C-alpha positions in Angstrom: 54.9 119.1 75.1 52.4 117.0 77.1 53.0 113.3 76.9 50.3 111.7 79.0 46.6 112.2 77.9 44.5 114.3 80.2 41.0 113.0 81.1 39.6 115.4 78.5 41.8 113.9 75.8 40.8 110.4 76.9 37.2 111.5 76.5 38.0 112.7 72.9 39.5 109.4 71.9 36.3 107.6 73.2 34.0 109.6 70.9 34.0 106.9 68.2 32.4 104.4 70.6 29.5 106.6 71.3 26.2 105.9 69.5 25.6 109.6 69.1 28.0 112.1 67.4 29.9 114.7 69.6 28.4 118.1 69.0 31.0 120.6 67.7 30.4 124.4 67.9 29.6 126.8 65.0 31.0 129.9 63.4 33.7 132.0 65.1 34.9 134.5 62.5 31.5 135.4 60.9 29.8 135.3 64.3 32.4 137.5 66.1 33.0 140.0 63.3 30.2 142.4 64.2 31.8 142.8 67.6 35.0 144.3 66.1 33.4 147.7 66.0 33.4 147.7 69.8 37.2 147.8 69.7 37.5 150.3 66.8 38.0 147.8 64.1 36.1 147.1 60.9 34.0 144.0 60.3 36.6 142.9 57.8 39.4 142.9 60.3 40.7 139.8 61.9 38.6 138.6 64.8 41.9 137.4 66.4 42.2 141.1 67.5 39.4 140.4 70.0 41.6 137.8 71.8 43.8 140.8 72.8 41.5 143.7 73.0 38.2 142.2 74.2 38.6 138.7 75.5 35.3 138.8 77.3 33.5 139.0 73.9 35.2 136.0 72.8 34.6 134.1 76.0 30.9 135.0 75.9 30.7 133.5 72.4 32.3 130.3 73.6 29.9 130.2 76.5 26.9 130.6 74.2 28.0 127.5 72.2 28.6 125.6 75.4 25.1 126.5 76.6 23.7 125.4 73.3 25.0 121.9 73.7 28.5 122.0 72.2 30.8 119.3 73.6 33.7 120.7 71.6 34.6 124.4 71.0 37.2 125.9 68.7 39.7 128.5 69.7 39.4 131.9 67.9 42.7 131.3 66.0 41.8 130.5 62.4 44.1 133.3 61.2 46.8 132.6 63.8 49.8 132.0 61.6 52.4 134.8 61.2 51.5 134.8 57.4 47.8 135.7 58.1 48.6 138.0 61.0 51.2 140.0 59.1 48.9 142.3 57.1 47.3 143.4 60.4 50.8 144.0 62.0 50.2 141.2 64.4 52.9 138.8 63.2 55.2 139.8 66.0 52.4 138.7 68.5 51.8 135.2 67.2 52.4 133.7 70.6 50.2 136.2 72.5 47.3 135.9 70.0 47.2 132.1 70.1 48.0 131.6 73.9 45.1 134.0 74.5 42.8 132.2 72.1 43.5 128.9 73.9 43.2 130.3 77.4 39.9 132.1 76.7 38.3 128.9 75.2 39.7 126.8 78.1 38.1 129.1 80.6 34.7 128.9 78.9 34.9 125.1 78.4 35.5 124.2 81.9 36.3 120.5 82.6 33.5 118.9 80.6 33.9 120.5 77.1 36.9 119.8 74.8 38.9 122.7 73.3 40.2 122.3 69.7 43.1 124.4 68.8 42.2 125.8 65.3 44.8 126.2 62.6 43.6 127.6 59.3 45.4 128.0 56.0 48.4 130.3 55.8 47.2 132.2 52.7 50.3 131.0 50.9 50.1 128.1 48.4 53.2 126.0 48.0 51.8 124.4 44.9 52.3 127.7 42.9 55.6 128.6 44.6 54.3 131.3 47.0 56.1 129.8 50.0 58.7 127.0 50.7 57.5 124.0 52.7 60.0 124.5 55.5 58.6 128.0 56.0 55.1 126.7 56.3 56.2 124.0 58.7 57.9 126.6 60.9 54.9 128.9 60.9 52.4 126.2 61.8 54.8 125.0 64.5 54.9 128.5 66.0 51.2 128.7 66.2 50.7 125.2 67.5 53.3 125.7 70.2 51.3 128.7 71.5 47.9 126.9 71.4 49.4 123.9 73.2 50.8 126.3 75.9 47.3 127.8 76.2 45.7 124.5 77.1 44.0 123.0 74.0 43.0 119.3 74.0 43.7 118.7 70.4 44.5 120.4 67.1 42.0 121.0 64.2 43.7 121.9 61.0 40.8 123.2 59.0 39.5 124.7 55.7 42.5 123.5 53.8 42.5 123.3 50.0 46.0 122.2 49.2 47.2 118.8 50.5 50.8 119.9 50.6 50.0 122.7 52.9 47.9 120.4 55.0 50.7 118.0 55.4 53.0 120.9 56.3 50.6 121.9 59.0 50.5 118.4 60.5 54.3 118.2 60.5 54.5 121.6 62.2 52.1 120.6 64.9 53.8 117.3 65.5 57.2 119.0 65.8 56.1 120.8 68.9 53.2 118.8 70.5 52.1 115.2 71.0 48.4 116.1 71.1 45.9 114.4 68.6 45.4 116.1 65.2 42.3 116.4 63.1 42.3 117.6 59.5 39.4 118.9 57.5 39.3 120.4 54.0 36.9 122.7 52.2 35.2 121.1 49.3 33.9 123.9 47.1 34.7 123.0 43.6 33.6 120.3 41.1 30.0 119.4 41.3 27.6 117.3 43.4 27.0 114.7 40.6 30.6 114.0 39.7 32.1 114.7 43.1 33.2 117.7 45.0 36.8 118.8 45.1 38.8 121.4 47.1 39.9 124.6 45.3 43.2 122.8 44.5 41.6 119.7 43.1 41.8 117.4 46.2 39.1 114.7 46.4 37.6 113.4 49.7 39.3 110.0 48.9 42.7 111.7 48.5 42.2 113.5 51.8 41.2 110.3 53.6 44.1 108.3 52.1 46.6 111.0 53.3 45.0 111.2 56.7 45.2 107.4 57.1 48.9 107.6 56.0 49.6 110.2 58.6 47.7 108.4 61.3 45.4 111.3 62.2 42.7 110.8 64.7 40.0 112.5 62.6 39.3 113.7 59.1 36.5 115.4 57.3 35.0 118.5 55.7 34.3 122.0 56.9 33.1 125.2 55.3 32.7 124.8 51.5 29.3 124.8 49.8 27.3 124.6 53.0 24.5 122.1 52.8 24.6 121.9 49.0 25.9 118.4 48.2 26.7 117.5 51.7 25.2 114.1 51.4 27.4 113.0 48.5 30.4 114.6 50.3 29.8 112.7 53.5 29.3 109.5 51.6 32.6 110.0 49.7 34.4 110.6 53.0 33.0 107.5 54.7 33.3 105.2 51.7 37.0 106.1 51.4 37.5 104.1 54.6 39.0 106.5 57.1 40.9 104.9 60.0 40.1 107.8 62.3 36.9 109.7 63.2 34.8 111.6 60.6 34.1 115.3 61.0 31.3 117.2 59.2 31.3 120.9 60.1 29.6 122.6 57.1 28.3 126.2 56.5 24.8 127.2 57.3 23.9 127.3 53.7 25.1 129.6 51.0 25.9 133.3 51.7 23.7 136.0 50.1 24.0 139.8 50.2 21.0 141.5 51.7 21.0 145.2 52.5 24.8 145.2 52.3 25.1 142.4 54.8 26.2 138.8 54.2 23.5 136.4 55.4 23.3 132.6 55.3 20.1 130.9 54.3 20.1 127.7 56.3 17.6 127.7 59.3 18.3 125.9 62.6 15.8 123.3 61.6 17.6 122.5 58.3 20.9 122.2 60.1 19.3 119.9 62.6 18.1 117.6 59.7 21.7 117.7 58.4 23.1 116.7 61.8 20.7 113.7 62.1 21.4 112.5 58.6 25.2 112.7 59.2 24.8 110.8 62.4 22.9 107.9 60.7 25.6 107.7 58.1 28.4 107.3 60.6 29.8 110.8 61.3 31.4 110.9 64.7 31.7 114.7 65.2 29.1 117.1 63.7 29.0 120.9 63.9 28.7 123.9 61.7 30.8 126.6 60.1 30.3 130.0 58.5 26.9 131.6 59.1 25.9 129.4 62.0 25.0 130.6 65.4 24.4 129.0 68.8 20.7 128.7 67.8 21.7 126.5 64.9 23.9 124.4 67.3 21.2 124.1 69.9 18.7 122.8 67.2 21.3 120.2 66.1 22.1 119.1 69.7 18.4 118.7 70.5 17.7 116.8 67.3 20.6 114.4 68.0 19.4 113.8 71.5 15.9 113.2 70.4 16.6 111.0 67.4 19.4 108.8 68.6 
């Protein structure tokens, strides 16, 4: 556990004072999945395999996002808990998968780019009795400890839908590390007019209230409905008065099936417009999620530099 902030962590904590949002990176899982065939895996297999079998592929993806203008990149560790790794028989290699994810990202980031240690949902919902909270806390702690060892600058707990699981993730992280923690949820239920909700019914205000209670350094939304309704979602987040920074990292539009492939409809230009709008509304960290590429991030970074 590292007690004193590094220069990079100090840079992270200064983001809120900048007139321009920090540029986050884009998709990892969707972007990396076609590369799984190179190591004898299916596109539906976990991209965390690449951390072990083809680290150069992962490193190259990180480097593409850095070259596109990302000031923060995520580790390839979304499925890094033992629960998510178990179906692929990787649950005995949690430490190896996550340490590798962090070290690969750290190498690509260099000294100027921040690395977020990504922790995704466990795939188990405590709300319906699929797992006990103490089991969740232990699993998240196990992953966080490995990411910390690998050299991340902060933790990003993302794509959560259940607030109880999100709290367990925060508790797990804090039990093994003193690094800052960000939390984003996926809002893909409800409707634009009446307000978006997570799959488990959590509202943006409920998320912000919990983040304020926990003293998190950043809160926001990722994944979800893509650009549909993002304006009302961002407004709800900001109007809920978060005490920390606000993150918007949404999908590149809605997925469609074309020729047996999943494609996302948002162009780099439309994602650039979204980034600028978020910046004007007070978002501190803006990036993209599923379906995005370095081309989307480059367009966003250029637009933010030009407009702000």
